[in-house]
DOMI-459869 format. One line per field, with one value per atom (N, C-alpha, C): residue number from 1; residue in three letters; atom name; z, x, y. Coordinates in nm, 4 decimals, padded with zeros to 6 digits, always signed. Example, Ala and Ser with C-alpha at 12.3 -4.5 7.8 and 13.67 -1.06 7.14 Angstrom:
2
pos: c(1:1:1:2:2:2)
code: c(ALA:ALA:ALA:SER:SER:SER)
site: c(N:CA:C:N:CA:C)
zz: c(+00.7800:+00.7800:+00.7800:+00.7080:+00.7140:+00.7870)
xx: c(+01.3190:+01.2300:+01.3200:+01.2850:+01.3670:+01.2900)
yy: c(-00.5690:-00.4500:-00.3300:-00.2250:-00.1060:+00.0030)
This chain:
84
pos: c(1:1:1:2:2:2:3:3:3:4:4:4:5:5:5:6:6:6:7:7:7:8:8:8:9:9:9:10:10:10:11:11:11:12:12:12:13:13:13:14:14:14:15:15:15:16:16:16:17:17:17:18:18:18:19:19:19:20:20:20:21:21:21:22:22:22:23:23:23:24:24:24:25:25:25:26:26:26:27:27:27:28:28:28:29:29:29:30:30:30:31:31:31:32:32:32:33:33:33:34:34:34:35:35:35:36:36:36:37:37:37:38:38:38:39:39:39:40:40:40:41:41:41:42:42:42:43:43:43:44:44:44:45:45:45:46:46:46:47:47:47:48:48:48:49:49:49:50:50:50:51:51:51:52:52:52:53:53:53:54:54:54:55:55:55:56:56:56:57:57:57:58:58:58:59:59:59:60:60:60:61:61:61:62:62:62:63:63:63:64:64:64:65:65:65:66:66:66:67:67:67:68:68:68:69:69:69:70:70:70:71:71:71:72:72:72:73:73:73:74:74:74:75:75:75:76:76:76:77:77:77:78:78:78:79:79:79:80:80:80:81:81:81:82:82:82:83:83:83:84:84:84)
code: c(MET:MET:MET:ALA:ALA:ALA:ASN:ASN:ASN:SER:SER:SER:CYS:CYS:CYS:ASP:ASP:ASP:THR:THR:THR:TYR:TYR:TYR:GLY:GLY:GLY:ASP:ASP:ASP:PRO:PRO:PRO:SER:SER:SER:CYS:CYS:CYS:GLY:GLY:GLY:GLY:GLY:GLY:PHE:PHE:PHE:PRO:PRO:PRO:PRO:PRO:PRO:PRO:PRO:PRO:PRO:PRO:PRO:VAL:VAL:VAL:THR:THR:THR:LEU:LEU:LEU:GLU:GLU:GLU:ASP:ASP:ASP:VAL:VAL:VAL:ALA:ALA:ALA:HIS:HIS:HIS:GLY:GLY:GLY:LEU:LEU:LEU:ALA:ALA:ALA:ALA:ALA:ALA:TYR:TYR:TYR:ILE:ILE:ILE:LEU:LEU:LEU:ASN:ASN:ASN:GLY:GLY:GLY:GLN:GLN:GLN:VAL:VAL:VAL:ARG:ARG:ARG:LEU:LEU:LEU:LEU:LEU:LEU:ARG:ARG:ARG:LEU:LEU:LEU:SER:SER:SER:ASP:ASP:ASP:GLY:GLY:GLY:ALA:ALA:ALA:ASP:ASP:ASP:ARG:ARG:ARG:THR:THR:THR:VAL:VAL:VAL:ALA:ALA:ALA:PRO:PRO:PRO:GLY:GLY:GLY:THR:THR:THR:LEU:LEU:LEU:ALA:ALA:ALA:ARG:ARG:ARG:PHE:PHE:PHE:THR:THR:THR:ASN:ASN:ASN:ALA:ALA:ALA:GLY:GLY:GLY:LEU:LEU:LEU:VAL:VAL:VAL:TYR:TYR:TYR:GLY:GLY:GLY:ASP:ASP:ASP:GLY:GLY:GLY:ALA:ALA:ALA:ARG:ARG:ARG:ILE:ILE:ILE:TRP:TRP:TRP:LEU:LEU:LEU:VAL:VAL:VAL:PRO:PRO:PRO:TYR:TYR:TYR:ASN:ASN:ASN:GLN:GLN:GLN:LEU:LEU:LEU:PRO:PRO:PRO:LEU:LEU:LEU:SER:SER:SER)
site: c(N:CA:C:N:CA:C:N:CA:C:N:CA:C:N:CA:C:N:CA:C:N:CA:C:N:CA:C:N:CA:C:N:CA:C:N:CA:C:N:CA:C:N:CA:C:N:CA:C:N:CA:C:N:CA:C:N:CA:C:N:CA:C:N:CA:C:N:CA:C:N:CA:C:N:CA:C:N:CA:C:N:CA:C:N:CA:C:N:CA:C:N:CA:C:N:CA:C:N:CA:C:N:CA:C:N:CA:C:N:CA:C:N:CA:C:N:CA:C:N:CA:C:N:CA:C:N:CA:C:N:CA:C:N:CA:C:N:CA:C:N:CA:C:N:CA:C:N:CA:C:N:CA:C:N:CA:C:N:CA:C:N:CA:C:N:CA:C:N:CA:C:N:CA:C:N:CA:C:N:CA:C:N:CA:C:N:CA:C:N:CA:C:N:CA:C:N:CA:C:N:CA:C:N:CA:C:N:CA:C:N:CA:C:N:CA:C:N:CA:C:N:CA:C:N:CA:C:N:CA:C:N:CA:C:N:CA:C:N:CA:C:N:CA:C:N:CA:C:N:CA:C:N:CA:C:N:CA:C:N:CA:C:N:CA:C:N:CA:C:N:CA:C:N:CA:C:N:CA:C:N:CA:C:N:CA:C:N:CA:C:N:CA:C)
zz: c(+01.1228:+01.0010:+01.0113:+00.9045:+00.9020:+00.8852:+00.9496:+00.9277:+00.8044:+00.7641:+00.6414:+00.6526:+00.7741:+00.7901:+00.7505:+00.7860:+00.7507:+00.6020:+00.5463:+00.4075:+00.3083:+00.3328:+00.2334:+00.2686:+00.3891:+00.4280:+00.4309:+00.4800:+00.4865:+00.5711:+00.5146:+00.5911:+00.7138:+00.7185:+00.8347:+00.9552:+00.9375:+01.0479:+01.1424:+01.1077:+01.1942:+01.1588:+01.2111:+01.1844:+01.0508:+00.9764:+00.8477:+00.8542:+00.7878:+00.7849:+00.7042:+00.7330:+00.6542:+00.5091:+00.4166:+00.2760:+00.2534:+00.1645:+00.1435:+00.0753:-00.0011:-00.0703:-00.0397:-00.0040:+00.0232:-00.0623:-00.1519:-00.2314:-00.1397:-00.1389:-00.0508:-00.1224:-00.2415:-00.3103:-00.4547:-00.5397:-00.6799:-00.7179:-00.7792:-00.8255:-00.9180:-01.0084:-01.0976:-01.1719:-01.2067:-01.2803:-01.1964:-01.0637:-00.9725:-00.8781:-00.8429:-00.7402:-00.6236:-00.5038:-00.3824:-00.3154:-00.2766:-00.2088:-00.1040:-00.0125:+00.0931:+00.0643:+00.0666:+00.0485:+00.1523:+00.2400:+00.3434:+00.4236:+00.4639:+00.5467:+00.4740:+00.3401:+00.2591:+00.1752:+00.1712:+00.0815:-00.0568:-00.1547:-00.2914:-00.3869:-00.4998:-00.6040:-00.7326:-00.8024:-00.9340:-01.0319:-01.1367:-01.2407:-01.3368:-01.3513:-01.4282:-01.5779:-01.6289:-01.7736:-01.8269:-01.7455:-01.7960:-01.6995:-01.5815:-01.4864:-01.4031:-01.4118:-01.3285:-01.1819:-01.0986:-00.9596:-00.8716:-00.7668:-00.6791:-00.5332:-00.4447:-00.3011:-00.2604:-00.1780:-00.1258:+00.0089:+00.1037:+00.2394:+00.3204:+00.4385:+00.5266:+00.5661:+00.5781:+00.6190:+00.6175:+00.6767:+00.6865:+00.6276:+00.6009:+00.5403:+00.4408:+00.3325:+00.2341:+00.1643:+00.1408:+00.0687:-00.0122:-00.1264:-00.2061:-00.1604:-00.1618:-00.1354:-00.2526:-00.2495:-00.3538:-00.3555:-00.2407:-00.2296:-00.2633:-00.2544:-00.2807:-00.2098:-00.1762:-00.1079:+00.0413:+00.1213:+00.2667:+00.3100:+00.3940:+00.4425:+00.5902:+00.6562:+00.7979:+00.8237:+00.9150:+00.9582:+01.1101:+01.1703:+01.3155:+01.3565:+01.4460:+01.4934:+01.4078:+01.3049:+01.2195:+01.0929:+01.0470:+00.9203:+00.8314:+00.7082:+00.6136:+00.4908:+00.4308:+00.3044:+00.2029:+00.0888:-00.0224:-00.1365:-00.1735:-00.2851:-00.4145:-00.5028:-00.6288:-00.7043:-00.7080:-00.7848:-00.7183:-00.5974:-00.5293:-00.5172:-00.5703:-00.5656:-00.6585:-00.6261:-00.7075:-00.8512:-00.8839:-01.0195:-01.0926:-01.0434:-01.1140:-01.2253)
xx: c(+01.1120:+01.1193:+01.0198:+00.9465:+00.8470:+00.9145:+00.8564:+00.9111:+00.8455:+00.8926:+00.8413:+00.6933:+00.6451:+00.5022:+00.4183:+00.4638:+00.3910:+00.4012:+00.5180:+00.5424:+00.4827:+00.5008:+00.4651:+00.3407:+00.2892:+00.1727:+00.2014:+00.3182:+00.3598:+00.2612:+00.1954:+00.0973:+00.1542:+00.2854:+00.3431:+00.3522:+00.3201:+00.3287:+00.2094:+00.1074:-00.0092:-00.1154:-00.2323:-00.3410:-00.4095:-00.3640:-00.4232:-00.4775:-00.5873:-00.6334:-00.5365:-00.5278:-00.4381:-00.4848:-00.3921:-00.4320:-00.5204:-00.6190:-00.7096:-00.6428:-00.5369:-00.4660:-00.3174:-00.2539:-00.1106:-00.0436:+00.0451:+00.1233:+00.2251:+00.2252:+00.3144:+00.4387:+00.4214:+00.5360:+00.4966:+00.5978:+00.5776:+00.6828:+00.6380:+00.7303:+00.6553:+00.7280:+00.6731:+00.5479:+00.5446:+00.4308:+00.3070:+00.3203:+00.2085:+00.2395:+00.1377:+00.1494:+00.0614:+00.1176:+00.0410:+00.0117:-00.1130:-00.1499:-00.2566:-00.2734:-00.3734:-00.4823:-00.6073:-00.7234:-00.8275:-00.8596:-00.9613:-00.9355:-00.8100:-00.7760:-00.7725:-00.7693:-00.7630:-00.6354:-00.5654:-00.4505:-00.5065:-00.4642:-00.5132:-00.3956:-00.4197:-00.3182:-00.3701:-00.2811:-00.3109:-00.2113:-00.2606:-00.1714:-00.1450:-00.0198:+00.0170:-00.0044:-00.0009:-00.0127:-00.1526:-00.2553:-00.3916:-00.4864:-00.4376:-00.5201:-00.6142:-00.6027:-00.6866:-00.6553:-00.7575:-00.7446:-00.8242:-00.7606:-00.8268:-00.7892:-00.8788:-00.8518:-00.7863:-00.6814:-00.6133:-00.6736:-00.6753:-00.7227:-00.7183:-00.7777:-00.7605:-00.6138:-00.5655:-00.4272:-00.3889:-00.2728:-00.2255:-00.0867:-00.0138:+00.1197:+00.1346:+00.2083:+00.2314:+00.3643:+00.4373:+00.5646:+00.5799:+00.6449:+00.6796:+00.8145:+00.8287:+00.9556:+00.9815:+01.0917:+01.1187:+01.0138:+00.9515:+00.8551:+00.7119:+00.6803:+00.5438:+00.5132:+00.3875:+00.3420:+00.3285:+00.3949:+00.3833:+00.3012:+00.1998:+00.1199:+00.0899:+00.0667:+00.0369:-00.1071:-00.1680:-00.3053:-00.3032:-00.2912:-00.2774:-00.1450:-00.1493:-00.0274:+00.0113:-00.0670:-00.0391:+00.0333:+00.1204:+00.1909:+00.1585:+00.1216:+00.0813:+00.1704:+00.1928:+00.2658:+00.1735:+00.1580:+00.0825:+00.1822:+00.2148:+00.3063:+00.2519:+00.3414:+00.3013:+00.1956:+00.2106:+00.1162:-00.0204:-00.0364:-00.1652:-00.2287:-00.1633:-00.2200:-00.3412:-00.4387:-00.5604:-00.5406:-00.4268:-00.4018:-00.2969:-00.2645:-00.1627:-00.2212)
yy: c(+03.2751:+03.1974:+03.0811:+03.0541:+02.9479:+02.8123:+02.7110:+02.5773:+02.5160:+02.3983:+02.3374:+02.3014:+02.2777:+02.2477:+02.3692:+02.4882:+02.6098:+02.6398:+02.6191:+02.6556:+02.5576:+02.4279:+02.3276:+02.2464:+02.2608:+02.1822:+02.0330:+01.9957:+01.8559:+01.7751:+01.6704:+01.5941:+01.5246:+01.5007:+01.4338:+01.5261:+01.6531:+01.7489:+01.7388:+01.6684:+01.6556:+01.7582:+01.7368:+01.8285:+01.8040:+01.7053:+01.6726:+01.5301:+01.5012:+01.3618:+01.2766:+01.1471:+01.0617:+01.0565:+01.0410:+01.0331:+00.9107:+00.9200:+00.8070:+00.6878:+00.7118:+00.6044:+00.6184:+00.5066:+00.5075:+00.4014:+00.4440:+00.3495:+00.2835:+00.1505:+00.0757:+00.0245:-00.0358:-00.0950:-00.1271:-00.1419:-00.1783:-00.2813:-00.3921:-00.4971:-00.5913:-00.6531:-00.7560:-00.7085:-00.5806:-00.5271:-00.5036:-00.5097:-00.4883:-00.3728:-00.2973:-00.1940:-00.2355:-00.2356:-00.2633:-00.1301:-00.1109:+00.0123:-00.0161:+00.0791:+00.0682:+00.1700:+00.1226:+00.2094:+00.1707:+00.2629:+00.2394:+00.1118:+00.0908:-00.0241:-00.1572:-00.1530:-00.2745:-00.2736:-00.3873:-00.4025:-00.4330:-00.3557:-00.3732:-00.3856:-00.4518:-00.4671:-00.4068:-00.3400:-00.2844:-00.3447:-00.4110:-00.4634:-00.3493:-00.3117:-00.1934:-00.2098:-00.3310:-00.3515:-00.3239:-00.3518:-00.3338:-00.2626:-00.2243:-00.1507:-00.2359:-00.3689:-00.4554:-00.4277:-00.4259:-00.3839:-00.4800:-00.5350:-00.6311:-00.6053:-00.6424:-00.6387:-00.7701:-00.7604:-00.8788:-00.9177:-00.8216:-00.8499:-00.7203:-00.7204:-00.6054:-00.5919:-00.4696:-00.4494:-00.3036:-00.2756:-00.1377:-00.1164:-00.2232:-00.2151:-00.3286:-00.3050:-00.4113:-00.3891:-00.4967:-00.4916:-00.6196:-00.6063:-00.7227:-00.7764:-00.9088:-00.9750:-01.0689:-01.1404:-01.2386:-01.3500:-01.3756:-01.4850:-01.4438:-01.3157:-01.2715:-01.1415:-01.1225:-01.0020:-01.0295:-00.9480:-00.9557:-00.8354:-00.8605:-00.7486:-00.7660:-00.6543:-00.6551:-00.6174:-00.6920:-00.6675:-00.6684:-00.5518:-00.5449:-00.6065:-00.7046:-00.7701:-00.8897:-00.9212:-01.0370:-00.9947:-01.0848:-01.0649:-01.1842:-01.1555:-01.2588:-01.2552:-01.3708:-01.3822:-01.4492:-01.3851:-01.4443:-01.4628:-01.5878:-01.6103:-01.5485:-01.5118:-01.4472:-01.5270:-01.6601:-01.7419:-01.7540:-01.7010:-01.7036:-01.5645:-01.4635:-01.3293:-01.3223:-01.2389:-01.2338:-01.1853:-01.1308:-01.0830:-01.1648:-01.2857:-01.3630:-01.4450)
C-alpha cells in the first residue's frame, strides 16, 4: 500500500524544494508571508505589498507583527508597519 507521500506528493515528505512563498499569518486586514527569506506584508483591501525585513517566521500578536531572523526575534507594532 502506498503512503500519502507517494499518493499526494506531500511537500513535507522531503525530496521537494521548499515552496517559494509561505503564508505565515493573517490579521487586521494584513497577510504576512515569507518570500525568498524576506518577511512581507500584503494589505488585503487594496493589494499593497511591502517588505518588512529579512526573516523566516512571522506571526501577528495583539501588539503587532513578531518575526524571527535566525536567533533574533523582533516586534514591530502595528502603527510602525510599512502598510499602516
